Every structure is written in C-alpha cells, then in structure tokens.
GUBATOR-60947 format. One line per 10 residues: number of its first residue (from 1); their letters; for each residue x, y negated, z negated of N, C-alpha, C. Coordinates in nm, 4 decimals, decimal comma, always signed. Each point is the difference from the previous one (the first is absolute). Last residue first. Layout:
! GUBATOR-60947
NUM	A	X:Y:Z:X:Y:Z:X:Y:Z | ...
END
This chain:
! GUBATOR-60947
110	LEKLTGKPMV	+2,9243:-1,2205:+2,8132:+0,1139:+0,0120:-0,0914:+0,1012:-0,0991:+0,0379 | -0,5418:-0,0238:+0,0656:+0,1281:+0,0093:+0,0708:+0,1124:+0,0030:-0,0987 | -0,4272:+0,1745:-0,2203:+0,0233:-0,1194:+0,0812:+0,1328:+0,0177:+0,0719 | -0,3050:+0,4178:-0,1457:+0,1128:-0,0823:-0,0394:+0,0062:-0,1219:+0,0904 | -0,3376:+0,2890:+0,0936:-0,0108:-0,0132:-0,1447:+0,1112:-0,0918:-0,0518 | -0,0734:+0,1561:+0,4629:-0,0277:-0,1363:-0,0391:-0,0169:-0,0204:-0,1487 | -0,0959:+0,4835:+0,1865:+0,0836:-0,0991:+0,0689:-0,0437:-0,1408:-0,0432 | -0,0840:+0,3969:-0,3479:-0,0519:-0,0455:+0,1291:+0,0914:-0,1078:+0,0610 | +0,2251:+0,3617:-0,3244:-0,0942:-0,1109:-0,0114:-0,0523:-0,0370:+0,1389 | +0,1936:+0,4629:-0,2370:+0,0198:-0,0844:+0,1169:-0,1094:-0,1056:-0,0044
100	AAVSQRRIKV	+0,2306:+0,2912:-0,4264:-0,1149:-0,0339:+0,0844:+0,0460:-0,0810:+0,1197 | +0,3064:+0,2142:-0,3130:-0,1265:+0,0331:-0,0643:-0,1185:-0,0254:+0,0921 | +0,5499:+0,1263:+0,0414:-0,1035:-0,0862:+0,0560:-0,1342:+0,0448:-0,0570 | +0,4178:+0,2281:-0,0822:-0,0394:-0,1011:-0,0979:-0,1010:-0,1000:+0,0563 | +0,2082:+0,3612:+0,2552:-0,0958:+0,0542:-0,0964:-0,0482:-0,1049:-0,1003 | +0,3484:-0,0892:+0,3195:-0,1327:-0,0013:+0,0628:-0,1075:+0,0482:-0,0973 | +0,4419:-0,2456:-0,1767:-0,0398:+0,1332:+0,0464:-0,1384:-0,0090:+0,0595 | +0,3147:-0,4345:+0,0195:-0,0789:+0,0795:-0,0944:-0,0203:+0,1400:+0,0559 | +0,2924:-0,5028:+0,0540:-0,0139:+0,1357:+0,0526:-0,0707:+0,0827:-0,1069 | -0,0081:-0,5541:+0,1240:+0,0341:+0,1052:-0,0955:-0,0234:+0,1352:+0,0662
90	EVGEAIEVTA	+0,0782:-0,5636:+0,1376:-0,0486:+0,1335:+0,0326:+0,0458:+0,0972:-0,1068 | -0,0406:-0,5562:+0,1350:+0,0221:+0,0919:-0,1126:-0,0642:+0,1338:+0,0340 | -0,0301:-0,3981:+0,2826:+0,1413:+0,0329:-0,0138:+0,0314:+0,0948:-0,1145 | -0,4559:-0,2145:-0,0377:+0,0773:-0,0315:+0,1196:+0,1480:+0,0248:-0,0273 | -0,3160:+0,3015:-0,2806:+0,0038:-0,1458:+0,0174:+0,0876:-0,0262:+0,1214 | -0,0975:+0,4388:-0,0957:-0,0895:-0,0524:-0,1032:-0,0034:-0,1528:-0,0013 | +0,1087:+0,4477:+0,3378:+0,0350:-0,1404:-0,0165:-0,1009:-0,0611:-0,0982 | +0,1828:+0,5261:+0,0713:-0,1150:-0,0882:-0,0137:+0,0501:-0,1423:-0,0223 | +0,1563:+0,5289:+0,1804:+0,0470:-0,1326:-0,0372:-0,1196:-0,0936:+0,0040 | +0,0538:+0,5587:-0,0885:-0,0572:-0,1072:+0,0798:+0,0595:-0,1310:-0,0494
80	FTDGLDTVKG	+0,0991:+0,5868:-0,0196:+0,0067:-0,1364:-0,0506:-0,0676:-0,0972:+0,0956 | +0,0422:+0,4763:+0,0799:-0,0355:-0,0047:-0,1418:-0,0017:-0,1412:-0,0568 | +0,0681:+0,0808:+0,4724:-0,0707:+0,1213:-0,0402:-0,0469:-0,0075:-0,1446 | +0,0488:-0,4681:+0,2173:+0,0834:+0,1181:+0,0163:-0,0816:+0,1217:-0,0404 | -0,0866:-0,5563:+0,1551:-0,0428:+0,1276:-0,0577:+0,1024:+0,1078:+0,0280 | -0,0793:-0,5851:-0,0260:+0,0743:+0,1139:+0,0535:-0,0463:+0,1256:-0,0728 | -0,2108:-0,4186:-0,0809:+0,0824:-0,0426:+0,1124:+0,0777:+0,1144:+0,0636 | -0,4678:-0,1259:-0,3252:+0,0963:+0,1036:+0,0381:+0,0765:-0,0481:+0,1226 | -0,2225:-0,3223:-0,3828:-0,0233:+0,0524:+0,1343:+0,1107:+0,0995:+0,0336 | -0,2088:-0,1321:-0,5106:+0,0785:-0,0514:+0,1100:-0,0351:+0,0680:+0,1298
70	MLGGDTQVED	-0,0455:-0,0105:-0,5891:-0,0791:-0,0029:+0,1226:+0,0857:-0,0610:+0,1084 | +0,0533:+0,2581:-0,5220:+0,0513:-0,0864:+0,1060:-0,0924:+0,0076:+0,1210 | -0,0437:+0,2651:-0,4108:-0,0759:-0,1236:+0,0104:+0,0522:-0,0964:+0,1056 | +0,1287:+0,4716:-0,1272:+0,0553:-0,0997:-0,0913:-0,0696:-0,1343:+0,0075 | -0,1075:+0,3628:+0,2930:-0,0376:+0,0392:-0,1357:+0,0486:-0,1013:-0,1020 | -0,0755:-0,1989:+0,4836:+0,0725:+0,1138:-0,0555:-0,0537:+0,0338:-0,1383 | -0,2146:-0,2310:+0,4705:+0,0238:-0,0235:-0,1420:+0,0665:+0,1254:-0,0545 | -0,0433:-0,2346:+0,5312:-0,0136:+0,1066:-0,0984:+0,0173:-0,0527:-0,1420 | -0,0797:-0,1062:+0,5695:+0,0154:-0,0686:-0,1275:-0,0343:+0,1001:-0,1096 | +0,1949:+0,0786:+0,5245:-0,1045:+0,0234:-0,1000:+0,0315:-0,0798:-0,1257
60	GKALSQILKK	+0,2971:+0,0255:+0,3812:-0,0971:-0,1074:+0,0013:-0,1141:+0,0198:-0,0983 | +0,2499:+0,4277:+0,1852:+0,0604:-0,1323:-0,0143:-0,1093:-0,1054:+0,0094 | -0,1652:+0,4665:-0,1768:+0,0616:-0,0507:+0,1230:+0,0617:-0,1366:-0,0286 | -0,2486:+0,4847:-0,2461:+0,0667:-0,1297:-0,0115:+0,0644:-0,0388:+0,1325 | -0,2420:+0,4195:-0,1217:-0,0538:-0,0952:+0,0965:+0,0632:-0,1387:-0,0113 | +0,1061:+0,3737:-0,2919:+0,0333:+0,0404:+0,1364:-0,0466:-0,1019:+0,1032 | -0,1088:-0,0629:-0,4583:+0,1458:-0,0106:+0,0177:+0,0384:+0,0345:+0,1439 | -0,4509:+0,0573:-0,1278:+0,0346:-0,1418:+0,0003:+0,1485:-0,0191:+0,0278 | -0,1604:+0,4382:-0,0616:-0,0463:-0,0523:+0,1284:+0,0362:-0,1483:+0,0136 | +0,0870:+0,2050:-0,4104:+0,0906:+0,0551:+0,1008:-0,0374:-0,0527:+0,1384
50	HEKQRKMQPR	-0,2854:-0,1062:-0,3557:+0,1262:-0,0744:-0,0111:+0,1004:+0,0481:+0,1048 | -0,4141:+0,2296:-0,0368:-0,0205:-0,1347:+0,0542:+0,1291:-0,0813:-0,0024 | +0,0050:+0,4271:-0,2014:-0,0166:+0,0138:+0,1444:-0,0168:-0,1367:+0,0659 | +0,0133:+0,0207:-0,4703:+0,1311:+0,0313:+0,0560:-0,0061:+0,0094:+0,1517 | -0,4053:-0,0560:-0,2356:+0,0813:-0,1221:-0,0030:+0,1377:+0,0233:+0,0603 | -0,2801:+0,3750:-0,0476:-0,0547:-0,0894:+0,1017:+0,0808:-0,1299:+0,0068 | +0,0980:+0,3099:-0,3392:+0,0462:+0,0516:+0,1288:-0,0487:-0,0902:+0,1129 | -0,1545:-0,0967:-0,4310:+0,1428:-0,0300:+0,0110:+0,0556:+0,0483:+0,1332 | -0,4530:+0,1011:-0,1094:+0,0197:-0,1421:+0,0322:+0,1475:-0,0378:+0,0149 | -0,0954:+0,4541:-0,1288:-0,0467:-0,0323:+0,1360:+0,0144:-0,1486:+0,0338
40	IMLFYLIVIL	+0,1053:+0,1557:-0,4465:+0,0925:+0,0507:+0,1011:-0,0407:-0,0426:+0,1402 | -0,2754:-0,1279:-0,3894:+0,1386:-0,0468:-0,0054:+0,0850:+0,0416:+0,1204 | -0,4838:+0,1006:-0,0681:+0,0169:-0,1322:-0,0600:+0,1428:-0,0526:+0,0058 | -0,1378:+0,4393:+0,1694:-0,0784:-0,1029:+0,0686:+0,0203:-0,1397:-0,0573 | +0,2287:+0,3771:-0,1984:+0,0343:-0,0099:+0,1420:-0,0740:-0,1152:+0,0662 | -0,1062:+0,1060:-0,4464:+0,1322:-0,0624:+0,0094:+0,0400:-0,0179:+0,1459 | -0,3922:+0,2445:-0,0872:-0,0206:-0,1427:-0,0280:+0,1315:-0,0761:+0,0122 | +0,0253:+0,4649:+0,0390:-0,0731:-0,0556:+0,1145:-0,0222:-0,1498:-0,0187 | +0,1902:+0,2370:-0,3575:+0,0946:-0,0076:+0,1109:-0,0665:-0,0610:+0,1230 | -0,2693:+0,0874:-0,3763:+0,0927:-0,1108:-0,0263:+0,1005:-0,0173:+0,1132
30	GIPLILGEIQ	-0,2962:+0,3702:+0,0173:-0,0729:-0,1253:+0,0188:+0,0897:-0,1214:-0,0219 | +0,1734:+0,4234:-0,0977:-0,0133:-0,0155:+0,1452:-0,0739:-0,1295:+0,0317 | +0,0420:+0,1193:-0,4583:+0,1294:-0,0370:+0,0610:-0,0080:-0,0206:+0,1511 | -0,4064:+0,1385:-0,2213:+0,0469:-0,1321:-0,0422:+0,1372:-0,0347:+0,0604 | -0,1828:+0,4383:+0,0790:-0,0801:-0,1052:+0,0643:+0,0513:-0,1382:-0,0353 | +0,1576:+0,4393:-0,1718:+0,0744:-0,0663:+0,1068:-0,0757:-0,1157:+0,0636 | -0,1763:+0,2946:-0,3478:+0,1203:-0,0627:-0,0547:+0,0799:-0,0761:+0,1042 | -0,3838:+0,2673:+0,1091:-0,0411:-0,1229:-0,0677:+0,1204:-0,0764:-0,0560 | +0,0309:+0,4370:+0,2013:+0,0060:-0,1110:+0,0951:-0,0361:-0,1324:-0,0666 | +0,2198:+0,4625:-0,2075:-0,1209:-0,0820:-0,0090:+0,0164:-0,1217:+0,0901
20	FGSQGGGAAQ	+0,2193:+0,5378:-0,0990:+0,0085:-0,1315:+0,0655:-0,1321:-0,0738:-0,0098 | +0,1394:+0,3733:-0,3793:-0,0094:-0,0068:+0,1449:+0,0028:-0,1440:+0,0485 | -0,2105:+0,1942:-0,4773:+0,1306:+0,0028:+0,0635:-0,0190:-0,0043:+0,1508 | -0,2796:-0,1357:-0,4881:-0,0047:+0,0422:+0,1396:+0,1420:-0,0016:+0,0554 | -0,1428:+0,0964:-0,5313:+0,0367:-0,1001:+0,1000:-0,0104:+0,0551:+0,1401 | -0,0929:+0,2688:-0,3918:-0,0888:-0,1146:-0,0041:+0,0308:-0,1030:+0,1083 | +0,2119:+0,4408:-0,1451:-0,0789:-0,0053:+0,1218:-0,0925:-0,1199:+0,0055 | +0,1436:+0,1287:-0,4815:+0,0681:+0,0479:+0,1197:-0,0931:-0,0073:+0,1200 | -0,0485:-0,3380:-0,4187:-0,0323:+0,1388:+0,0338:+0,0665:+0,0378:+0,1313 | +0,2117:-0,3650:-0,3301:-0,1030:+0,0101:+0,1035:-0,0215:+0,1466:+0,0331
10	AMADSIFFSM	+0,1661:-0,2211:-0,4842:+0,0421:+0,0704:+0,1203:-0,1162:+0,0075:+0,0977 | +0,1197:-0,3680:-0,3961:-0,0960:+0,1005:+0,0409:+0,0459:+0,0617:+0,1313 | +0,2125:-0,2864:-0,4486:+0,0131:+0,0337:+0,1418:-0,0972:+0,1119:+0,0328 | -0,0282:-0,3953:-0,3947:+0,0160:+0,1417:+0,0270:+0,0061:+0,0229:+0,1508 | +0,1679:-0,4571:-0,2441:-0,1211:+0,0656:+0,0493:+0,0301:+0,1457:+0,0314 | +0,2146:-0,3600:-0,3631:+0,0336:+0,0923:+0,1077:-0,1279:+0,0692:+0,0449 | -0,0095:-0,3057:-0,3581:+0,0818:-0,0704:+0,0988:+0,0283:+0,0865:+0,1229 | -0,2348:+0,1652:-0,3893:-0,0888:-0,0873:+0,0775:+0,0774:-0,0845:+0,1001 | +0,1893:+0,3105:-0,3311:-0,0363:+0,0604:+0,1267:-0,0926:-0,0892:+0,0817 | +0,1836:-0,0532:-0,4554:+0,0665:-0,0696:+0,1070:-0,0365:+0,0571:+0,1361
END
C-alpha cells in the first residue's frame, strides 16, 4: 500500500535563498499602475468635469437629469434647482442629478 503515499524528501540545508527579492514586487506594482491608468484616473477626470458642469449651471439652461427628465432651469439654489419640464410643470431636483447641459434650442417651446 505504499504506492499511494509518496516518500517525503528533505531539502538540503541552505538550499533556499533568503532575503528581499525585488522580482516578487514587479507584478503587484505593475498591476497597481495599470489599475490607476485604466480605472482611477478616468473616473477622477469625469468627476472633475461633472463638478465644473454643476457649478456653471445658469437660469435658462436646458438640462437632462440622471432620471432622464429634460427641461429648462428656472431657479437655482445652492443644492437644488427647479426645472420646468412642461408648460406650468416644474420639478425640484438636486443639482448633482444634472447629467448634461443640452445645446440651446434642443427643447421645443415648453
């Protein structure tokens, strides 16, 4: 029955290298660099552009929200904006939920 169990062979003393090996760190550092350029940096750029878009909102801008509503900004506050989505229909939204500012004239007369 000894053919099911393999014999354990002892390694000779002093056979392994000890100490710090830079080769072991090349792959993890390379993965972190790739992750930064493919995921983190583009996300930071999008956040910066969105913040600039939110700060540049003005009355009369035609906007699209994250929820898909499109309308004209009628009132602005520090954190909220009022958007007219149809004649006489206004909704209050958070400024952060504005996804895009549309070109003037995109919406027909409300």
